[in-house]
C-alpha positions in Angstrom: 98.5 83.0 -42.6 98.5 85.5 -39.7 99.6 89.2 -40.2 103.1 88.5 -38.6 103.5 85.4 -41.1 102.7 87.7 -43.9 104.9 90.4 -42.5 107.8 88.1 -42.4 107.0 86.5 -45.7 107.3 89.8 -47.2 110.4 90.9 -45.4 112.5 87.5 -46.9 111.0 88.3 -50.2 112.4 92.0 -50.1 115.9 91.1 -48.5 116.0 88.3 -51.6 115.4 90.6 -54.1 118.1 93.2 -52.4 120.7 90.4 -52.2 119.6 89.3 -55.9 120.2 93.5 -57.1 123.7 93.4 -55.0 125.0 90.5 -56.7 124.0 91.2 -60.5 126.4 92.8 -62.9 125.6 95.4 -65.2 124.9 94.3 -68.7 128.1 95.0 -71.3 127.4 98.1 -73.2 126.6 97.5 -76.8 129.3 98.1 -79.0 129.5 101.7 -80.8 130.8 99.3 -84.1 129.6 95.6 -84.6 132.1 95.0 -87.2 134.9 96.0 -84.7 132.6 93.8 -81.9 132.9 91.1 -84.0 136.4 91.1 -84.6 137.1 91.5 -81.3 135.0 88.4 -80.4 136.5 86.2 -83.3 139.9 87.3 -81.9 139.0 86.6 -78.3 137.3 83.0 -78.9 141.2 82.1 -80.4 142.5 83.2 -77.2 143.0 81.4 -73.6 142.0 82.5 -70.7 145.0 82.8 -68.4 143.0 82.5 -65.5 140.4 80.0 -66.5 142.6 77.8 -68.5 139.6 76.0 -70.1 137.9 79.0 -71.5 138.4 81.5 -74.1 138.8 84.9 -72.9 135.5 85.6 -75.1 133.7 83.2 -72.7 135.4 83.8 -69.7 134.1 86.3 -67.2 137.2 86.5 -65.2 138.7 90.2 -64.8 142.0 89.4 -66.7 139.8 88.1 -69.7 137.8 91.3 -69.4 140.6 93.1 -69.2 142.1 91.3 -72.2 138.9 91.6 -74.3 139.0 95.2 -73.9 143.0 95.5 -74.7 141.7 93.7 -77.7 139.1 96.4 -78.5 141.5 98.9 -78.2 144.1 97.5 -80.4 141.8 97.1 -83.0 140.4 100.4 -82.9 144.1 101.5 -83.3 144.2 99.7 -86.6 145.9 96.8 -85.7 145.1 93.5 -87.7 144.1 90.2 -86.2 147.5 88.8 -86.7 149.4 91.7 -85.3 147.1 91.4 -82.0 147.5 87.6 -81.7 151.2 88.0 -82.2 151.1 90.5 -79.5 149.4 88.3 -77.3 151.8 85.6 -78.0 155.1 87.6 -77.5 153.4 88.5 -73.8 152.3 85.4 -72.8 154.0 82.5 -75.1 152.0 79.6 -77.0 150.0 79.0 -74.0 147.4 81.9 -74.4 146.4 80.3 -78.2 143.6 78.2 -77.7 144.9 76.2 -80.6 148.8 76.5 -80.1 150.7 75.6 -83.5 152.5 72.6 -83.8 156.2 72.5 -83.3 158.5 71.4 -80.8 157.7 73.0 -77.3 154.2 72.0 -78.0 154.5 68.6 -79.7 153.6 66.8 -76.5 150.5 68.7 -76.3 149.6 67.6 -79.5 150.9 64.0 -79.6 150.3 63.3 -76.1 146.6 62.3 -76.4 147.6 59.7 -79.5 150.3 58.4 -77.5 148.5 57.5 -74.4 145.6 55.8 -76.6 148.1 53.8 -78.5 149.6 52.8 -75.2 146.5 51.9 -73.8 145.6 49.9 -76.8 148.9 47.7 -76.4 148.4 47.4 -72.6 144.8 45.9 -73.7 146.5 43.8 -76.5 149.0 42.0 -74.2 146.4 41.7 -71.5 144.0 39.9 -73.7 146.5 38.2 -75.4 147.8 36.7 -71.8 144.2 35.8 -71.0 143.7 33.7 -73.8 146.8 31.6 -73.3 145.3 30.9 -69.5 143.6 27.3 -69.1 139.8 27.4 -68.5 140.6 26.4 -64.5 142.4 29.5 -63.9 139.0 31.3 -64.1 137.0 31.3 -61.2 133.1 29.6 -62.3 130.3 32.1 -61.8 128.4 31.3 -58.7 125.3 30.8 -60.6 126.7 28.4 -63.1 128.2 26.4 -60.2 124.8 25.9 -58.5 123.0 25.0 -62.1 125.6 22.5 -62.6 125.1 20.8 -59.5 121.3 20.3 -59.8 
């Protein structure tokens, strides 16, 4: 490598480091109270991120999830119980905010839907297999390998 190539390589590496630093986020500050932080994480693991929808607010990096975690932390500092915080969140955002919503009339389809789809799929499979078993063997096309071996 000549000097120009070395300088270009050094410049590219420096630019890469600067871009990496620009995208890096500051580490979350360590909690002043580890017990409070553990409670916050436990509650946050039960609340769904309203932006991501498939993550808890404990796992999500969305701005709203960060805000909700901070709000939970502040409510804990104010002396609210876990149940009071969850009740506040469900009053504000509905049962959708709960990662495991309670079974009631408005969430019955959510809980029973997968079971109903599985039963429906098994019924369809049963009917197809039953119809198929009643067909004569001539209704099925022979495999190309079997037809050539029979001829020879």
